[in-house]
Every structure is written in structure tokens, then in C-alpha cells.
C-alpha positions, 0 to 999 in steps of 0.5 A: 488542573493538568487533567483538564488540558491533556489529550490522549492518542485518541484526541480525547481528554485524559481524566485519570491523570494523577491527582497526587500533588507530589507526583504532579509537581515532580513530573510537570511543575518541577521540570517546567520551572527549571526549564523556564529558569535556564532558558530565561538565563540564556535570554538574559545572558546569565549563568547560574544553576537552579539548585543554587537558588533560594527556596523563595527564588525557586517558588517564583518559578514553580508558581510560573510553571503551575499557571501553565494549564490555566493559560492553555485553557484561557486560549482553548489549547490542550497538550498531548504526548508525542512520539518522534516529532513534536509540533505546536499549533498556531499560537498568535502574537495576540494570544501571547499578549493575552497570556502576558496580560494574565501575568500582569494581572497576577503579578506586578513589580513595585519599582520602589521596593523591587518586590513581586506583588499581586493586585492587593499589593501583597507579596505573592505567597510571602516570597522574599524581597529577593525572589527574582534576585538573579534578574534584578537590574536586568528586567527593564520591561516586565511585559518583555519578560513575561512575553519571553516566558510565555514563548517558552511554554511549548518548548518546556512541554516538549522537553517532558514529551508533550506538544501543544494542540488546538482541537480545531486544527487536529481535526483537519490533520490526516497522517497519510495526507501529511506524509504525502505533502511532506514528500511533495514539498521536498520533491518540488524543492529538488526540482527547483534547485535543479532548475536554478542550479543552487540551493534556494531559501525554499523548503520548509526552512525558507528563511535561510539560504545554503550554498555549500556542497555539504548542504547541497548533498544533504538537501538533494537527498531523497526524502527518506535519506534527509537529516532528521531535522530537515525531514521533520521541518518538511513534515512540520510545514506539511502538517500546517498546510491544513491549518493555513487552509483552515484559516481561509475557510477550506479543508483538504480531501482526496479527489474522487476518481472521475471527478474534477478537483475544486480549483482553488484561486487565492485572493490577496487577502487569503495569501496574506493570511496564510503567509502570516500563518506560515511565519508563525509556524516557522517561528514556533518551529525555531522556538521548539528547537531552542532558538530565540529572537536576536539582532543577528543570526547566530547558529551557536547561540541560536538567535535569529533576527526574524523571530518577530511578529509578521508585521515587523518583517521587511517586505522581502521576507514577507514575500518569501512567505507569500510565495510559499503559500501560493504553492499550496494549490499545486502541492494539493494537485501533486497528491491528488487532493483538493481544498473545499469550503467548510462551515463558518462554525468550524473556524469561528473560534480560530483567532487567525482565520478569515471570517465570512465578510458581512455587507459592512466589510464589503462596503469598506473594501469597495470604498477603498478599492474605488479610492485606489482606482480614482488615484490611478486614472486621475492626477489630483491636486494636493488640496483635492487629495487632502479633501478626499483623504478627510472624506474617506476618513469620515466614511471609514470611521462611520463604517468602523463604528457601525461594524464595532456595534455589530461585532459587540452585538455578535458577542452578545448573541454568541453568549446566549446561544448554546455552545458546541459542547452543550449541543454535543452533550444533548446529541453526540452525533449532530451539527449546526450550520449557522451562517448569519447574513450580516454578522448577527442573525435573526435565526437562532437555535435552542437546546435544553436537557431535562432528565430524559427529555431534550427540548430543541428548536430552530427559529427564524425571526422577521428580518436579519442583521440588528433588527432580526438579532433584537427579535431573536434575543427576545424570542430566545429569552422567552423560550428559555423562560418557558422551558427552564423557569416555568418548566413547560415540556409540551411543545404546543404549550411552549409555543403558545407561551412564546407567541403570546409573550412575543406579541405582548412585547411587540404590542401586536394586539387584535386592534392591529396596533404595535409591530406585526413582526413575528417568527417561524419556528419548529420546536421539538421534545425528544423522549430519550427513553422511547425515542418519541419526538413531539413537535409543534411549529409555525411554517418551519418543517422537519425532514426525517430520513429513514432507510433511504426515504425522506419525509417532510412534516409540515407545521400546522399552526398559525402564529395568530392562534393566541386570541385567549389564554387557552392553547390553540396550538397543536403537537404531533408525534413521530416514533424515531428509530436508531440511525434515523436522521432529522433536520430542522432549518429556517428558509435561508437555505432554500431561499438562497438565490444562485445557479446559472439562472438566478433561481432559489435553491428550493425545498425539493433540491434540499431534500434530495441533497440531504438524502445524498448525504446519508453515508457521511458523518454528521460533521461531514454533512455540515461541511457538504451542506455549506460547500453546496450552498456556497457553490450555488451562490457563487455560480451566479456571483450572488450575495447571501440572501438571508440568515442560514440555519440547518440543524442535523441530528442522528438518533 
């Protein structure tokens, strides 16, 4: 199991980790188990040596240690060796709660007997009644016990030379930029204390204030002369700035010479999100250095009262975090970098990220703002105030109920759409820009690999939101049936099966009864032995780029061509070469209104923009396409017009 969570220096999984159980036990499980025990003793103010435990007592801690890789996988986290400096990714309190629940599901304590038991009420692995004898009488709250245990996971991994990483965060870390940011942080700190003539809470160690000459001499040194712990604290702060920006949908890049940097103006919601991330970052930095939560700050016992969830901090401490993150745009400017928007696909798995707002969320926010404005301009009697509160509660409950339905529908849609790993198995050099207008989408994409054939499609169902999502679910199911059950591989036959079943499902017959809704689609089959691409479609085109020239292949079919059981659709073929790129898309991108004059983006503008991206990797193209359509949309403050789907593939 450990081999499934360990990354190497190249950020790829290492598969040659020893499968010898004794080696794994000695290198991973035993030191982690002993570390868990010693640090939990410190939390509970006990003094005992691990070697003095009974075999049954030790087995409990070995069991806890053995579960670490399962817990990491549950949160989509990995570990990798580190050299001089250990950092950990952002792990939220909610994610720790998930791990606590895993422990509660695996073990629970029967108060009458004091045994550690599983759900079947059997003692785990025949452990004795005194399995946790050292802690008997001290553990009043097992949730708290498991919470403290799980907070210790990154620290135990650090002790054996590993740091916890999240792949989405690692992709955004540029070592050169991080070093520049760390120096910029210290430089701004020096300027601050010189102007204030005091040591402030600013610097990466923003939760304490030092005023003595001793600390003044340390903190006013040049960056290279800083004590190691202070230097690493600045580096940790810098290394998490890309993470904070990712949480609000931005990445960092160098500003090209002669170009004006993208001006980042932070909203209150973005500041609050990044402030929360900053507190989590600071908390993990402290934990990695052996600090635990305590009622008072004690440098000897390493206890700190602010090692608590962000929501539980007082306003003055929250404000420190807010002030720190407000400096990020200036820090980027100091190192000639800028923040730019990323595709929602890049952050959809980040539990702490702000997701793009749907119409429902916007209505809820506007309702709350309207209520605040009413209170500012009018003095309300208690009776009217109470009535407004009741009406607002009704409105918010109704909107929340609808939002809940949308969110569950999104969960269903994400369950059947191919995940990123499968798409990369089909096409290692590819991207999918997928941006629903309202949480769920009428657009969908399909990928299937069958021996030497890869079958893939981009479809656009009539409508968006819930109606479009229902039709996309039906369409995806029929397409899956055609390819994976009936084993059709000819694009025209697949299309005929799809439309005949869709029209039958909607009772759209020749007499005009039923529902006339339909879908546009481009469906392709690539023979990987010959690089011959067969395609068939309705309305949606393929854009093919080779040697700096772009060709549009238009679909020649009509969805009405299904009057009988004989296939009326046609397929075409394209001979692709290595390094060619192809793009499939719905009309959501080209139909987006924006610009200075409230115009559609248009097909020709998209084709020219695709041509301009050919020197970039496919993942960078994804970000630039998203950045461009957001810039176009926001130039005239336009709402998103339709669902957006663009698939890019480099052969």
C-alpha cells in the first residue's frame, strides 16, 4: 500500500518500493507507531517508554501506523522524500474530520468493558483488554483522541524523511519563484520594522511579536544570514502563496517584457478564503515543529492557544491573516510576476478552493447584500425587522434547497463522466476545459479505449442546468451502451444508434409528438496504429492544426436522418501526424458574449487564438483558453452565456 502513495523527485509514483513486509514494517510502520505513541503521551501528559509496552499495546499503535497510506489515499494525498526543508500541503480541519470518522468506523470503544472493538463488536486482532492501558481513564472523548492522532501524521512522516503533498499544489510550485518570494517577504518585513522601529507580528511567524534586541538582531539580518528556522518559515510562507492563489482560482507566472501585468483585485470572499488557508498553513508549520494546541503559549512544552480552527480565532487574529494575504499582489509585483485565472478543472478537487459561482449562488449573495443595504438606509421597527428576517429565512431555505439539489446532481454527473486519469491514459498530452453555466451541464464528454481504438466525443445537449444535465445523462448512457455493450466502432453507426434511441426516449416521432430537444455532437475514433481519425457529427466541428495551419472539418450530418433502421449518417477520415493537435468543442465558447461591444467571441477568433497557443503545453493551453474567455466575458461584465466544453489533444 505504501507504494501507492510515494512520489519521487520527478513527482511520479514510485512503484519499486519494497514489498517485503518486514522491511516496510521496520522503515515505515515501526517508527511511525513509536512516534504516535510518544507524541500522544506528551499531549496527555504521560511518561512511558514504547519498549515497555506489552505486545498487545504495541499492536494497537502498529495498527494505527499501518492505516496511514489508506488515510492519505482517502484524501488524495501523497508523500515524497524531502532534503533540507519539510513542508506539508494544506489539509483542512474538515479533511481531518474525515480521517477521524474513518477511525470511528474502524474502531469504537465499548464504555462498559474498555475494549477497543470494531463494528462487529469483536476485539480488533484479538487485542487484550488493556490494549491502550497507558491512556485508560484519560480518554474522555475518543473523537478528540483520533483528531490529535491524525494531526500527528505529517509530523511522523517528517521524522522518517517524507513530506505530505497534494498533486494539484505541487504543479503550481516553481522553485525559482518560491525563492524570490521568500526574499521578497523578508525584504518587506525589514522595510516594515524600519518604518515602525519595532518588531511586528509580520514575517511568516505572524502569530507572535518579539521586541528584544536579541530578536531584533536576528530578524533584521539579510535573508541568507537568518537563523534556519526563520529562513524556513519564510520559505514555507512563500511556498504556500501559489496554494493560496489556487484556492481563489489563480496561478503565478512571470510577466513578459513589454506586457502590462494582470491587476489582481481581491474581493472580500477571496481575502477570507486565503486568510483561512494562511492560518491552516501556519498551523501545520507549527505542528511539523512539534507544537500542539494548548491553553497558553509555552515555548518549552510547545503549546499554542491558536492551534485551533480558523473559525474559532478571535477577530484580531483573523485580521492578521487577512492583512498578510492582502500583501500577495504587491509581493508578486516585487518579483515581476502576476496572477492569472486557471481552468475550474484544476481546482475542482481542492476542498478549500472557491468554486465558480452559479446563478443560484449569485441570487443568494445579491439577496443578502440587498438586505444589508435596506438596513443601512432605513430604520426598521422590531416587528418589521422580525418579519424581514422570517421572509429572508424562507428565501434562503428555498434557495439552499435548490442549491442542494444542484450539488447532488453535480455529484451524479461527475460520477459518470471520465475522470482525468482515464483521459490521460487515452491521451497523455491533452486537456478538457469544462465549465458548466449552472453547476451541472448540458455538455458532456466521452472517452473509451478498446485495444488499438480510442473513441471520444464532445456533445452539447439542448439547454443547460438541470434540463440539460438530464438529457446529457441519457445521452451519455446511450453512447456508453453503443460502445461498451454493443461494441460499435464505426462513428456513423454509433451516431445512428445514439439519435434513434434519444428520439425514441423523448418520443420525438415523425408525427411531431413528444419533445423536440436534441444534441449536437462530434464523435471520433482514432486508430492508434495508423493515426487515422474517423469522425461523424451533428453541427459540432473539429479543428485540426498542423505546421502552423488550422483546418476546420464541419459535420455533414443532420439529426433527422433516422427515418428507418438503415444508417443515414456518414463518416469522414483524417490522416493525423505526430505533433498534430485537434480540438473538439461545443458552441459555448464561441457564443460567449463579451468584449467592449457586447459581441459573441465567434469561431474565427477562437481558431486564431488556438493557432497562437501551439508553442504551449496542452495544460498551459487549457489555462490560457480559460483566461481568454474570462477576460472577454468580464470586459463588459457579462454573465456566462452557456456551458463551455473544449477538448484539446496533441497526437
